[in-house]
All heavy atoms as an XYZ file, in Angstrom:
950
protein
N      49.122     -8.675    -46.456
C      48.005     -7.848    -46.881
C      47.508     -8.344    -48.224
O      48.264     -8.527    -49.157
C      48.478     -6.398    -46.963
C      47.407     -5.436    -47.334
S      46.753     -4.765    -45.833
C      45.440     -3.822    -46.493
N      46.232     -8.547    -48.329
C      45.630     -9.078    -49.544
C      45.129     -7.939    -50.424
O      44.559     -6.967    -49.945
C      44.470     -9.985    -49.172
C      43.882    -10.709    -50.345
C      42.833    -11.711    -49.887
O      42.735    -11.989    -48.716
N      42.071    -12.222    -50.807
N      45.373     -8.063    -51.715
C      44.931     -7.057    -52.681
C      43.420     -7.187    -52.913
O      42.910     -8.281    -53.112
C      45.678     -7.249    -54.007
C      45.349     -6.233    -55.061
C      45.868     -4.855    -54.722
O      46.802     -4.706    -53.959
N      45.237     -3.843    -55.271
N      42.712     -6.056    -52.872
C      41.262     -6.059    -53.088
C      40.992     -5.842    -54.568
O      41.447     -4.861    -55.151
C      40.577     -4.966    -52.253
C      40.782     -5.254    -50.768
C      39.107     -4.877    -52.584
C      40.324     -4.150    -49.872
N      40.256     -6.765    -55.166
C      39.895     -6.668    -56.582
C      38.439     -6.230    -56.655
O      37.555     -6.908    -56.150
C      40.086     -8.024    -57.298
C      39.675     -7.920    -58.744
C      41.514     -8.497    -57.156
N      38.203     -5.079    -57.286
C      36.839     -4.565    -57.416
C      36.378     -4.722    -58.861
O      37.064     -4.339    -59.783
C      36.779     -3.094    -57.038
C      37.115     -2.828    -55.596
C      36.720     -1.420    -55.221
N      37.377     -0.937    -54.027
C      37.031     -1.255    -52.808
N      36.031     -2.077    -52.594
N      37.669     -0.767    -51.770
N      35.195     -5.276    -59.008
C      34.567     -5.354    -60.323
C      33.359     -4.423    -60.322
O      32.929     -3.949    -59.278
C      34.111     -6.791    -60.635
O      33.191     -7.210    -59.626
C      35.286     -7.749    -60.676
N      32.818     -4.164    -61.500
C      31.642     -3.309    -61.605
C      30.420     -4.175    -61.861
O      30.370     -4.915    -62.837
C      31.810     -2.292    -62.748
O      32.976     -1.513    -62.491
C      30.614     -1.375    -62.830
N      29.450     -4.075    -60.968
C      28.188     -4.791    -61.112
C      27.179     -3.825    -61.723
O      26.914     -2.766    -61.154
C      27.679     -5.264    -59.747
C      28.651     -6.096    -58.969
C      28.819     -7.485    -59.525
O      27.940     -7.993    -60.219
N      29.946     -8.107    -59.244
N      26.626     -4.155    -62.878
C      25.634     -3.313    -63.537
C      24.266     -3.947    -63.323
O      24.043     -5.097    -63.708
C      25.936     -3.164    -65.043
C      24.900     -2.289    -65.703
C      27.332     -2.600    -65.245
N      23.349     -3.196    -62.709
C      22.004     -3.691    -62.419
C      20.979     -2.822    -63.135
O      21.120     -1.603    -63.201
C      21.732     -3.652    -60.914
C      22.655     -4.486    -60.031
C      22.326     -4.263    -58.569
C      22.529     -5.946    -60.372
N      19.956     -3.461    -63.669
C      18.864     -2.746    -64.314
C      17.684     -2.706    -63.341
O      17.187     -3.744    -62.918
C      18.468     -3.456    -65.609
C      17.493     -2.652    -66.434
O      17.223     -1.490    -66.068
O      17.008     -3.178    -67.452
N      17.236     -1.501    -62.992
C      16.175     -1.338    -61.991
C      14.782     -1.377    -62.589
O      13.809     -1.274    -61.853
C      16.377     -0.014    -61.254
N      14.661     -1.553    -63.876
C      13.344     -1.507    -64.522
C      12.463     -2.652    -64.049
O      12.807     -3.830    -64.155
C      13.510     -1.585    -66.036
C      12.211     -1.433    -66.778
C      12.414     -1.369    -68.285
O      13.551     -1.342    -68.736
O      11.398     -1.358    -68.987
N      11.307     -2.314    -63.463
C      10.341     -3.303    -63.022
C      10.693     -4.004    -61.730
O       9.994     -4.933    -61.324
N      11.759     -3.600    -61.040
C      12.165     -4.261    -59.803
C      11.624     -3.510    -58.597
O      11.503     -2.289    -58.604
C      13.684     -4.344    -59.717
C      14.266     -5.222    -60.807
C      15.598     -5.797    -60.392
O      15.862     -5.985    -59.209
N      16.429     -6.079    -61.365
N      11.323     -4.253    -57.540
C      10.826     -3.675    -56.298
C      11.996     -2.990    -55.588
O      13.102     -3.541    -55.518
C      10.204     -4.761    -55.400
C       9.715     -4.179    -54.096
C       9.073     -5.449    -56.134
N      11.771     -1.802    -55.049
C      12.835     -0.961    -54.505
C      13.585     -1.659    -53.372
O      14.811     -1.686    -53.357
C      12.261      0.385    -54.015
C      13.329      1.219    -53.361
C      11.646      1.137    -55.160
N      12.885     -2.232    -52.416
C      13.527     -2.849    -51.265
C      14.388     -4.042    -51.632
O      15.491     -4.210    -51.114
N      13.898     -4.879    -52.527
C      14.663     -6.056    -52.932
C      15.894     -5.661    -53.741
O      16.960     -6.265    -53.616
C      13.779     -7.017    -53.722
C      12.713     -7.632    -52.852
C      11.822     -8.558    -53.656
N      10.727     -9.025    -52.838
C      10.757    -10.144    -52.125
N      11.831    -10.888    -52.103
N       9.708    -10.514    -51.426
N      15.746     -4.638    -54.564
C      16.879     -4.131    -55.333
C      17.920     -3.528    -54.392
O      19.122     -3.750    -54.562
C      16.400     -3.096    -56.346
C      17.464     -2.421    -57.199
C      18.164     -3.438    -58.087
C      16.848     -1.329    -58.038
N      17.476     -2.784    -53.396
C      18.395     -2.163    -52.437
C      19.160     -3.214    -51.640
O      20.339     -3.028    -51.330
C      17.622     -1.248    -51.495
N      18.528     -4.335    -51.340
C      19.198     -5.417    -50.628
C      20.310     -6.014    -51.470
O      21.419     -6.258    -50.976
C      18.188     -6.514    -50.251
O      17.145     -5.931    -49.484
C      18.843     -7.618    -49.462
N      20.034     -6.235    -52.761
C      21.073     -6.766    -53.652
C      22.243     -5.797    -53.769
O      23.402     -6.203    -53.735
C      20.489     -7.035    -55.038
C      19.605     -8.258    -55.083
C      19.096     -8.549    -56.476
N      20.181     -8.683    -57.435
C      20.053     -8.448    -58.740
N      18.898     -8.064    -59.228
N      21.056     -8.610    -59.550
N      21.937     -4.506    -53.900
C      22.986     -3.498    -54.021
C      23.830     -3.451    -52.751
O      25.067     -3.391    -52.814
C      22.366     -2.123    -54.321
C      21.729     -2.119    -55.704
C      23.412     -1.024    -54.217
C      20.888     -0.899    -55.996
N      23.182     -3.479    -51.583
C      23.904     -3.429    -50.311
C      24.839     -4.624    -50.163
O      25.962     -4.483    -49.663
C      22.923     -3.365    -49.147
N      24.413     -5.803    -50.601
C      25.276     -6.981    -50.520
C      26.499     -6.836    -51.420
O      27.602     -7.241    -51.047
C      24.500     -8.247    -50.883
C      23.619     -8.709    -49.750
O      23.884     -8.406    -48.593
N      22.570     -9.423    -50.073
N      26.332     -6.263    -52.610
C      27.471     -6.036    -53.501
C      28.413     -4.984    -52.923
O      29.635     -5.130    -52.982
C      27.008     -5.600    -54.892
C      26.481     -6.718    -55.739
C      25.280     -6.588    -56.398
C      27.186     -7.893    -55.897
C      24.786     -7.607    -57.182
C      26.707     -8.921    -56.675
C      25.504     -8.780    -57.331
N      27.871     -3.903    -52.354
C      28.717     -2.852    -51.781
C      29.473     -3.343    -50.553
O      30.624     -2.960    -50.327
C      27.872     -1.631    -51.406
C      27.289     -0.819    -52.556
C      26.389      0.275    -52.017
C      28.384     -0.230    -53.419
N      28.844     -4.190    -49.753
C      29.502     -4.743    -48.565
C      30.517     -5.817    -48.923
O      31.416     -6.086    -48.141
C      28.475     -5.327    -47.603
C      27.712     -4.264    -46.870
O      28.253     -3.220    -46.542
N      26.449     -4.527    -46.621
N      30.366     -6.463    -50.074
C      31.279     -7.526    -50.477
C      30.867     -8.884    -49.976
O      31.669     -9.819    -49.958
N      29.612     -9.046    -49.579
C      29.162    -10.321    -49.019
C      29.063    -11.433    -50.054
O      28.934    -12.590    -49.698
C      27.806    -10.147    -48.329
C      27.914     -9.412    -47.029
C      26.636     -9.525    -46.260
C      26.842     -9.020    -44.856
N      25.701     -9.288    -44.001
N      29.128    -11.096    -51.324
C      29.061    -12.112    -52.371
C      30.427    -12.738    -52.642
O      30.523    -13.709    -53.381
C      28.512    -11.489    -53.658
C      29.391    -10.422    -54.213
N      29.531     -9.196    -53.608
C      30.189    -10.411    -55.299
C      30.371     -8.458    -54.312
N      30.798     -9.172    -55.336
N      31.484    -12.218    -52.031
C      32.835    -12.722    -52.256
C      33.202    -13.766    -51.214
O      32.732    -13.739    -50.082
C      33.841    -11.568    -52.193
C      33.657    -10.568    -53.302
C      34.726     -9.514    -53.251
C      34.571     -8.566    -54.414
N      35.639     -7.564    -54.446
N      34.053    -14.685    -51.606
C      34.437    -15.749    -50.682
C      35.396    -15.262    -49.604
O      35.476    -15.849    -48.538
C      35.075    -16.913    -51.435
C      36.367    -16.558    -52.124
C      36.963    -17.723    -52.846
C      38.266    -17.283    -53.507
N      38.900    -18.350    -54.220
N      36.114    -14.155    -49.847
C      37.056    -13.632    -48.860
C      36.478    -12.424    -48.118
O      37.199    -11.505    -47.754
C      38.381    -13.269    -49.524
C      38.207    -12.305    -50.685
O      37.054    -12.079    -51.098
O      39.222    -11.786    -51.177
N      35.159    -12.440    -47.850
C      34.485    -11.347    -47.147
C      34.924    -11.293    -45.695
O      34.970    -12.301    -44.996
C      32.965    -11.547    -47.219
C      32.190    -10.665    -46.276
C      32.078     -9.306    -46.496
C      31.580    -11.193    -45.140
C      31.376     -8.491    -45.634
C      30.869    -10.390    -44.272
C      30.776     -9.038    -44.527
O      30.080     -8.235    -43.667
N      35.273    -10.089    -45.256
C      35.595     -9.823    -43.861
C      34.832     -8.553    -43.476
O      34.905     -7.554    -44.194
C      37.116     -9.610    -43.656
C      37.439     -9.356    -42.200
C      37.893    -10.794    -44.177
N      34.076     -8.556    -42.363
C      33.228     -7.405    -42.044
C      33.983     -6.105    -41.775
O      33.449     -5.028    -41.971
C      32.483     -7.825    -40.783
C      32.722     -9.261    -40.613
C      33.890     -9.651    -41.434
N      35.243     -6.176    -41.341
C      35.942     -4.952    -40.969
C      36.801     -4.373    -42.090
O      37.569     -3.447    -41.856
C      36.798     -5.188    -39.726
C      37.887     -6.207    -39.953
O      37.871     -6.919    -40.945
N      38.825     -6.286    -39.041
N      36.679     -4.900    -43.302
C      37.391     -4.320    -44.446
C      36.395     -3.959    -45.529
O      35.334     -4.559    -45.647
C      38.421     -5.295    -45.037
O      37.748     -6.471    -45.456
C      39.494     -5.640    -44.032
N      36.768     -2.999    -46.340
C      35.914     -2.542    -47.428
C      36.318     -3.290    -48.693
O      37.172     -2.844    -49.446
C      36.077     -1.032    -47.609
C      35.106     -0.474    -48.616
O      34.172     -1.198    -48.983
O      35.284      0.685    -49.020
N      35.720     -4.457    -48.913
C      36.111     -5.308    -50.034
C      35.014     -5.423    -51.084
O      35.049     -6.301    -51.930
C      36.500     -6.691    -49.532
S      35.189     -7.550    -48.676
N      34.025     -4.515    -51.059
C      32.894     -4.593    -51.975
C      33.222     -4.111    -53.373
O      34.320     -3.632    -53.659
N      32.251     -4.236    -54.262
C      32.398     -3.863    -55.657
C      31.760     -2.512    -55.934
O      31.048     -1.953    -55.105
C      31.728     -4.913    -56.556
C      32.504     -6.217    -56.584
O      33.672     -6.221    -56.180
O      31.923     -7.225    -57.001
N      31.991     -2.014    -57.144
C      31.326     -0.815    -57.636
C      29.993     -1.260    -58.224
O      29.927     -2.249    -58.950
C      32.176     -0.117    -58.716
C      31.450      1.083    -59.278
C      33.522      0.273    -58.155
N      28.917     -0.540    -57.911
C      27.590     -0.903    -58.404
C      27.047      0.249    -59.236
O      26.968      1.385    -58.767
C      26.618     -1.215    -57.239
C      25.242     -1.559    -57.770
C      27.158     -2.339    -56.391
N      26.694     -0.050    -60.484
C      26.079      0.924    -61.377
C      24.637      0.497    -61.626
O      24.387     -0.625    -62.074
C      26.846      0.997    -62.684
N      23.700      1.383    -61.327
C      22.272      1.092    -61.482
C      21.729      1.975    -62.593
O      21.939      3.182    -62.598
C      21.503      1.352    -60.173
C      20.038      1.014    -60.342
C      22.102      0.557    -59.033
N      21.037      1.354    -63.541
C      20.416      2.142    -64.613
C      18.903      1.981    -64.550
O      18.397      1.040    -63.954
C      20.950      1.723    -65.979
C      20.760      0.271    -66.322
C      21.385     -0.062    -67.651
C      21.116     -1.508    -67.986
N      21.640     -1.884    -69.277
N      18.182      2.916    -65.156
C      16.712      2.945    -65.181
C      16.110      3.041    -63.779
O      15.122      2.369    -63.465
C      16.139      1.719    -65.900
C      16.510      1.685    -67.352
O      16.641      2.723    -67.993
N      16.700      0.498    -67.889
N      16.664      3.897    -62.947
C      16.152      4.048    -61.579
C      14.748      4.645    -61.568
O      13.991      4.430    -60.623
C      17.091      4.916    -60.757
N      14.384      5.358    -62.601
C      13.047      5.969    -62.626
C      11.949      4.946    -62.905
O      10.771      5.257    -62.745
C      13.003      7.063    -63.687
O      13.286      6.520    -64.956
N      12.315      3.721    -63.277
C      11.329      2.687    -63.597
C      11.201      1.644    -62.495
O      10.697      0.550    -62.728
C      11.705      2.024    -64.917
C      11.692      3.009    -66.072
C      12.145      2.377    -67.352
C      12.184      3.420    -68.462
N      12.769      2.884    -69.681
N      11.645      1.988    -61.271
C      11.493      1.079    -60.135
C      10.030      0.996    -59.741
O       9.234      1.872    -60.069
C      12.294      1.583    -58.932
C      13.769      1.582    -59.115
S      14.641      2.104    -57.637
C      14.053      3.761    -57.411
N       9.674     -0.050    -58.997
C       8.290     -0.300    -58.636
C       8.165     -0.324    -57.114
O       9.025     -0.853    -56.414
C       7.828     -1.665    -59.211
C       6.427     -1.996    -58.785
C       7.957     -1.666    -60.715
N       7.085      0.266    -56.609
C       6.732      0.166    -55.194
C       5.520     -0.741    -55.082
O       4.618     -0.681    -55.909
C       6.385      1.541    -54.618
C       7.580      2.371    -54.301
C       8.126      3.204    -55.249
C       8.161      2.311    -53.050
C       9.228      3.970    -54.961
C       9.257      3.079    -52.747
C       9.797      3.905    -53.708
N       5.477     -1.573    -54.042
C       4.332     -2.443    -53.832
C       3.322     -1.749    -52.926
O       3.683     -0.908    -52.108
C       4.769     -3.771    -53.187
O       5.433     -3.489    -51.964
C       5.687     -4.546    -54.120
N       2.073     -2.103    -53.076
C       1.022     -1.555    -52.228
C       0.837     -0.061    -52.441
O       0.957      0.461    -53.539
N       0.551      0.657    -51.349
C       0.294      2.095    -51.399
C       1.517      2.914    -50.994
O       1.389      4.096    -50.689
C      -0.859      2.445    -50.462
C      -2.151      1.789    -50.836
N      -2.868      2.150    -51.949
C      -2.821      0.781    -50.251
C      -3.936      1.393    -52.029
N      -3.945      0.543    -51.014
N       2.709      2.293    -50.990
C       3.896      2.975    -50.484
C       4.235      4.229    -51.279
O       4.739      5.198    -50.717
C       5.091      2.037    -50.497
C       5.008      0.947    -49.484
C       6.316      0.172    -49.448
C       6.122     -1.138    -48.760
N       5.977     -2.249    -49.668
N       3.964      4.228    -52.548
C       4.314      5.385    -53.378
C       3.585      6.642    -52.902
O       4.159      7.727    -52.884
C       3.987      5.097    -54.844
C       4.513      6.091    -55.855
C       6.030      6.133    -55.814
C       4.042      5.744    -57.244
N       2.334      6.495    -52.498
C       1.573      7.660    -52.035
C       1.789      7.959    -50.556
O       1.745      9.107    -50.139
C       0.083      7.435    -52.277
C      -0.298      7.467    -53.734
C      -1.767      7.299    -53.837
N      -2.152      6.109    -53.061
C      -3.011      5.197    -53.456
N      -3.624      5.328    -54.598
N      -3.298      4.155    -52.710
N       1.987      6.933    -49.725
C       1.986      7.093    -48.274
C       3.381      7.364    -47.708
O       3.538      8.178    -46.794
C       1.383      5.833    -47.605
C       1.465      5.913    -46.102
C      -0.045      5.643    -48.059
N       4.389      6.721    -48.256
C       5.737      6.769    -47.676
C       6.370      8.150    -47.800
O       6.238      8.812    -48.819
C       6.625      5.730    -48.354
C       7.903      5.447    -47.627
C       8.519      4.179    -48.164
C       9.745      3.784    -47.402
N       9.453      3.402    -46.038
N       7.087      8.552    -46.752
C       7.797      9.828    -46.742
C       9.230      9.585    -46.295
O       9.474      8.800    -45.375
C       7.125     10.820    -45.796
C       5.716     11.178    -46.207
C       5.182     12.304    -45.372
C       3.771     12.661    -45.724
N       3.551     13.009    -47.093
N      10.155     10.261    -46.934
C      11.555     10.193    -46.527
C      11.826     11.374    -45.600
O      11.475     12.508    -45.903
C      12.483     10.258    -47.736
C      12.369      9.111    -48.733
C      13.439      9.233    -49.799
C      12.484      7.778    -48.051
N      12.459     11.087    -44.473
C      12.691     12.112    -43.463
C      14.183     12.285    -43.233
O      14.954     11.327    -43.313
C      12.042     11.705    -42.145
C      10.560     11.496    -42.217
C      10.006     10.994    -40.919
C       8.533     10.675    -41.071
N       7.959     10.135    -39.851
N      14.577     13.527    -42.951
C      15.923     13.806    -42.477
C      15.873     15.011    -41.548
O      14.965     15.829    -41.627
C      16.904     14.007    -43.634
C      16.597     15.183    -44.502
N      15.661     15.136    -45.508
C      17.089     16.441    -44.520
C      15.595     16.307    -46.102
N      16.445     17.125    -45.517
N      16.845     15.078    -40.648
C      16.850     16.120    -39.629
C      18.158     16.888    -39.703
O      19.218     16.309    -39.925
C      16.687     15.481    -38.241
C      16.167     16.434    -37.211
N      16.931     17.420    -36.656
C      14.936     16.548    -36.653
C      16.213     18.105    -35.794
N      14.990     17.593    -35.765
N      18.089     18.185    -39.512
C      19.274     19.037    -39.591
C      19.988     19.168    -38.246
O      20.966     19.894    -38.152
C      18.878     20.428    -40.081
O      18.059     21.059    -39.118
N      19.499     18.481    -37.217
C      20.030     18.554    -35.850
C      19.855     19.926    -35.217
O      20.555     20.275    -34.287
C      21.496     18.110    -35.790
C      21.641     16.635    -36.019
O      20.749     15.861    -35.697
N      22.759     16.224    -36.587
N      18.950     20.715    -35.736
C      18.545     21.967    -35.121
C      17.084     21.826    -34.691
O      16.347     21.048    -35.296
C      18.680     23.134    -36.107
C      20.108     23.560    -36.340
C      20.804     23.114    -37.442
C      20.744     24.403    -35.435
C      22.113     23.496    -37.655
C      22.051     24.798    -35.639
C      22.742     24.340    -36.745
O      24.029     24.717    -36.940
N      16.666     22.576    -33.683
C      15.264     22.501    -33.274
C      14.323     22.841    -34.433
O      14.523     23.833    -35.134
C      15.151     23.551    -32.167
C      16.530     23.702    -31.644
C      17.438     23.460    -32.809
N      13.343     22.005    -34.643
C      12.402     22.207    -35.743
C      12.979     21.868    -37.102
O      12.448     22.286    -38.124
N      14.062     21.101    -37.142
C      14.763     20.830    -38.399
C      14.363     19.552    -39.090
O      15.099     19.073    -39.949
N      13.217     18.971    -38.754
C      12.773     17.751    -39.395
C      12.157     18.075    -40.752
O      11.226     18.879    -40.854
C      11.743     17.019    -38.530
C      11.198     15.710    -39.087
C      12.307     14.677    -39.207
C      10.082     15.187    -38.218
N      12.698     17.476    -41.812
C      12.190     17.697    -43.166
C      11.590     16.398    -43.678
O      12.156     15.332    -43.489
C      13.323     18.126    -44.105
C      14.126     19.310    -43.625
C      13.322     20.560    -43.660
C      14.197     21.727    -43.216
N      13.459     22.895    -42.880
N      10.453     16.485    -44.338
C       9.785     15.328    -44.921
C       9.517     15.587    -46.396
O       9.117     16.682    -46.773
C       8.442     15.063    -44.230
C       8.536     14.568    -42.829
C       7.173     14.232    -42.255
O       6.150     14.584    -42.882
O       7.132     13.628    -41.184
N       9.746     14.561    -47.223
C       9.422     14.640    -48.644
C       8.708     13.356    -49.028
O       9.106     12.266    -48.609
C      10.688     14.788    -49.482
C      11.386     16.116    -49.301
C      12.604     16.226    -50.187
O      13.651     15.721    -49.785
O      12.470     16.810    -51.273
N       7.671     13.461    -49.815
C       6.937     12.263    -50.212
C       7.717     11.522    -51.304
O       8.389     12.134    -52.137
C       5.545     12.631    -50.718
O       5.647     13.308    -51.949
N       7.614     10.219    -51.276
C       8.315      9.389    -52.257
C       7.730      9.620    -53.647
O       8.460      9.597    -54.641
C       8.227      7.904    -51.839
C       8.732      6.997    -52.926
C       9.005      7.675    -50.565
N       6.449      9.878    -53.716
C       5.802     10.111    -55.012
C       6.417     11.315    -55.723
O       6.721     11.266    -56.915
C       4.304     10.331    -54.795
C       3.497     10.397    -56.065
C       2.008     10.440    -55.786
O       1.608     10.889    -54.693
O       1.253     10.030    -56.671
N       6.658     12.396    -54.982
C       7.250     13.588    -55.579
C       8.727     13.360    -55.910
O       9.216     13.793    -56.952
C       7.112     14.778    -54.632
C       7.432     16.110    -55.284
C       7.207     17.259    -54.347
N       8.249     17.370    -53.340
C       9.457     17.911    -53.562
N       9.760     18.362    -54.748
N      10.337     17.989    -52.590
N       9.428     12.647    -55.026
C      10.848     12.384    -55.269
C      11.063     11.470    -56.474
O      12.060     11.611    -57.175
C      11.489     11.758    -54.033
C      12.051     12.719    -53.010
C      12.590     11.963    -51.819
C      13.115     13.585    -53.604
N      10.155     10.526    -56.702
C      10.296      9.636    -57.855
C      10.168     10.410    -59.163
O      10.736     10.026    -60.176
C       9.263      8.509    -57.811
C       9.608      7.397    -56.850
S      11.154      6.557    -57.217
C      10.705      5.648    -58.685
N       9.423     11.511    -59.146
C       9.302     12.334    -60.351
C      10.527     13.216    -60.550
O      10.970     13.414    -61.671
C       8.048     13.206    -60.265
C       6.765     12.418    -60.322
C       5.572     13.316    -60.134
C       4.295     12.486    -60.070
N       3.140     13.292    -59.679
N      11.071     13.752    -59.452
C      12.175     14.701    -59.569
C      13.545     14.031    -59.514
O      14.406     14.336    -60.328
C      12.098     15.758    -58.455
O      12.128     15.098    -57.190
C      10.832     16.568    -58.575
N      13.758     13.111    -58.543
C      15.074     12.508    -58.359
C      14.928     11.070    -57.862
O      15.064     10.807    -56.672
C      15.887     13.349    -57.367
C      17.330     12.952    -57.328
O      17.747     12.014    -57.995
N      18.106     13.665    -56.538
N      14.667     10.109    -58.754
C      14.452      8.727    -58.314
C      15.705      8.081    -57.724
O      15.613      7.177    -56.906
C      13.998      8.010    -59.577
C      14.460      8.854    -60.687
C      14.497     10.251    -60.193
N      16.870      8.554    -58.103
C      18.099      7.994    -57.556
C      18.236      8.245    -56.065
O      18.824      7.447    -55.334
N      17.678      9.348    -55.599
C      17.748      9.674    -54.180
C      16.923      8.701    -53.340
O      17.308      8.360    -52.222
C      17.258     11.101    -53.969
C      17.505     11.610    -52.598
C      17.454     13.105    -52.553
N      17.176     13.500    -51.188
C      16.461     14.542    -50.844
N      15.954     15.317    -51.757
N      16.252     14.820    -49.588
N      15.820      8.228    -53.885
C      14.992      7.250    -53.174
C      15.763      5.942    -53.014
O      15.796      5.350    -51.935
C      13.667      7.010    -53.932
C      12.854      5.919    -53.271
C      12.869      8.293    -54.031
N      16.413      5.498    -54.086
C      17.176      4.251    -54.031
C      18.386      4.398    -53.124
O      18.699      3.500    -52.341
C      17.596      3.831    -55.440
C      18.334      2.512    -55.553
C      17.466      1.371    -55.038
C      18.754      2.260    -56.976
N      19.092      5.520    -53.201
C      20.261      5.745    -52.350
C      19.854      5.744    -50.868
O      20.559      5.196    -50.025
C      20.937      7.059    -52.698
C      22.203      7.326    -51.903
C      22.911      8.566    -52.385
N      23.354      8.466    -53.754
C      24.492      7.890    -54.150
N      25.287      7.343    -53.252
N      24.819      7.839    -55.417
N      18.710      6.312    -50.553
C      18.216      6.332    -49.172
C      17.937      4.914    -48.692
O      18.261      4.556    -47.550
C      16.955      7.193    -49.098
C      16.448      7.415    -47.718
N      15.563      6.550    -47.111
C      16.703      8.381    -46.815
C      15.299      6.991    -45.902
N      15.972      8.112    -45.705
N      17.341      4.095    -49.548
C      17.040      2.714    -49.167
C      18.325      1.915    -48.943
O      18.430      1.147    -47.981
C      16.187      2.051    -50.242
N      19.319      2.112    -49.808
C      20.584      1.376    -49.685
C      21.354      1.851    -48.461
O      21.960      1.058    -47.744
C      21.430      1.548    -50.964
C      22.823      0.979    -50.778
C      20.749      0.883    -52.144
N      21.323      3.152    -48.204
C      22.090      3.735    -47.109
C      21.743      3.096    -45.777
O      22.625      2.844    -44.958
C      21.827      5.233    -47.042
C      22.506      5.940    -45.900
C      22.192      7.422    -45.880
O      21.583      7.942    -46.793
N      22.611      8.095    -44.838
N      20.469      2.814    -45.545
C      20.073      2.254    -44.264
C      20.170      0.730    -44.227
O      19.812      0.111    -43.228
C      18.678      2.747    -43.895
C      18.674      4.213    -43.574
C      18.212      5.136    -44.482
C      19.195      4.649    -42.374
C      18.233      6.486    -44.189
C      19.231      6.002    -42.069
C      18.751      6.923    -42.976
N      20.678      0.126    -45.301
C      20.951     -1.312    -45.295
C      22.441     -1.609    -45.135
O      22.838     -2.765    -45.085
C      20.438     -1.950    -46.582
C      18.952     -1.969    -46.666
S      18.404     -2.847    -48.101
C      16.659     -2.614    -47.966
N      23.256     -0.559    -45.075
C      24.695     -0.708    -44.884
C      24.999     -0.433    -43.413
O      24.413      0.474    -42.826
C      25.451      0.265    -45.818
C      25.234     -0.164    -47.262
C      26.931      0.291    -45.502
C      25.869      0.736    -48.265
N      25.905     -1.198    -42.809
C      26.218     -0.986    -41.389
C      26.642      0.450    -41.096
O      27.326      1.089    -41.891
C      27.378     -1.950    -41.126
C      27.232     -2.995    -42.160
C      26.643     -2.336    -43.356
N      26.231      0.935    -39.939
C      26.498      2.322    -39.556
C      27.864      2.407    -38.879
O      27.978      2.402    -37.665
C      25.404      2.816    -38.616
C      24.051      2.852    -39.279
C      22.941      2.910    -38.251
C      21.593      2.802    -38.906
N      21.344      1.500    -39.503
N      28.911      2.471    -39.691
C      30.264      2.596    -39.165
C      31.087      3.500    -40.094
O      30.531      4.134    -40.990
C      30.919      1.212    -38.998
C      30.928      0.416    -40.266
O      30.892      0.963    -41.363
N      30.976     -0.897    -40.140
N      32.384      3.546    -39.895
C      33.228      4.459    -40.658
C      33.344      4.091    -42.135
O      33.732      4.926    -42.944
C      34.628      4.492    -40.063
C      34.658      5.106    -38.701
C      36.048      5.116    -38.157
N      36.046      5.678    -36.812
C      37.142      5.975    -36.154
N      38.315      5.764    -36.691
N      37.058      6.478    -34.945
N      33.028      2.868    -42.488
C      33.146      2.428    -43.880
C      31.914      2.776    -44.708
O      31.933      2.664    -45.926
C      33.379      0.915    -43.936
C      34.658      0.414    -43.284
C      34.705     -1.102    -43.322
C      35.867      0.997    -43.973
N      30.832      3.199    -44.062
C      29.577      3.440    -44.773
C      29.732      4.493    -45.868
O      29.272      4.301    -46.987
C      28.495      3.878    -43.794
C      27.172      4.176    -44.449
C      26.256      4.888    -43.506
N      25.071      4.095    -43.273
C      24.065      4.487    -42.511
N      24.123      5.639    -41.886
N      23.012      3.738    -42.360
N      30.376      5.590    -45.575
C      30.534      6.668    -46.546
C      31.374      6.208    -47.738
O      31.082      6.529    -48.886
C      31.187      7.876    -45.883
C      31.137      9.135    -46.715
C      31.802     10.298    -46.030
C      31.035     10.733    -44.812
N      31.588     11.958    -44.196
N      32.421      5.414    -47.485
C      33.267      4.909    -48.557
C      32.500      3.945    -49.467
O      32.679      3.947    -50.682
C      34.486      4.197    -47.974
C      35.430      5.051    -47.136
C      36.494      4.195    -46.497
C      36.042      6.136    -47.990
N      31.651      3.139    -48.859
C      30.864      2.188    -49.643
C      29.833      2.902    -50.508
O      29.627      2.540    -51.661
C      30.170      1.183    -48.716
C      31.135      0.241    -48.028
C      30.434     -0.644    -47.036
C      31.423     -1.539    -46.319
N      30.790     -2.408    -45.334
N      29.185      3.927    -49.956
C      28.159      4.645    -50.718
C      28.749      5.450    -51.878
O      28.054      5.743    -52.843
C      27.357      5.559    -49.793
C      26.322      4.845    -48.940
C      25.704      5.800    -47.951
C      25.254      4.215    -49.805
N      30.022      5.800    -51.797
C      30.666      6.505    -52.919
C      30.778      5.627    -54.159
O      30.890      6.140    -55.265
C      32.064      6.969    -52.521
C      32.066      8.181    -51.649
C      33.467      8.636    -51.385
N      33.466      9.597    -50.290
C      34.502      9.804    -49.489
N      35.625      9.130    -49.662
N      34.420     10.695    -48.526
N      30.769      4.324    -53.963
C      30.885      3.398    -55.088
C      29.538      3.071    -55.730
O      29.478      2.254    -56.643
C      31.562      2.108    -54.633
C      33.019      2.290    -54.272
C      33.726      0.963    -54.218
N      32.989     -0.024    -53.483
C      33.110     -0.247    -52.176
N      33.932      0.461    -51.477
N      32.398     -1.187    -51.589
N      28.463      3.701    -55.275
C      27.145      3.482    -55.845
C      26.860      4.567    -56.879
O      26.808      5.740    -56.552
C      26.077      3.507    -54.739
C      24.618      3.403    -55.182
C      24.377      2.107    -55.923
C      23.706      3.511    -53.974
N      26.703      4.160    -58.130
C      26.431      5.096    -59.223
C      25.023      4.812    -59.744
O      24.725      3.699    -60.167
C      27.422      4.907    -60.377
C      28.875      4.824    -59.948
C      29.367      6.095    -59.341
C      30.850      5.969    -59.026
N      31.259      6.813    -57.953
N      24.160      5.827    -59.711
C      22.758      5.656    -60.107
C      22.444      6.589    -61.269
O      22.737      7.775    -61.207
C      21.822      5.958    -58.929
C      22.132      5.037    -57.742
C      20.367      5.801    -59.351
C      21.379      5.397    -56.486
N      21.861      6.018    -62.316
C      21.417      6.844    -63.447
C      19.922      6.623    -63.659
O      19.423      5.513    -63.541
C      22.185      6.493    -64.712
O      21.907      5.175    -65.105
N      19.224      7.709    -63.934
C      17.772      7.631    -64.119
C      17.512      7.170    -65.520
O      16.808      6.350    -65.873
C      17.131      8.985    -63.902
């Protein structure tokens, strides 16, 4: 059994495009930057993101894009605009983008716990 060494990656989100930043974060959380990467183990690093409120959206996405989630009850679809979320909770927008770039398996929740976002 090999010992997993986790380091902390600190990223500054100021002036960065949300999707490209989320891709970099997902690669660090998955551990794809390490030479001993194996898809079925959780060997990723801790990622700390600062200045999440200064992220940039390209085009008209800030006004048009909506984040959706469903409560699994009839009529339970909730929508929130990204423009409003960026004012109230910008970390939630970034976490949503990263969440859907991580494989949908049992390790996803463990990987997302290592993502620390500060506005």
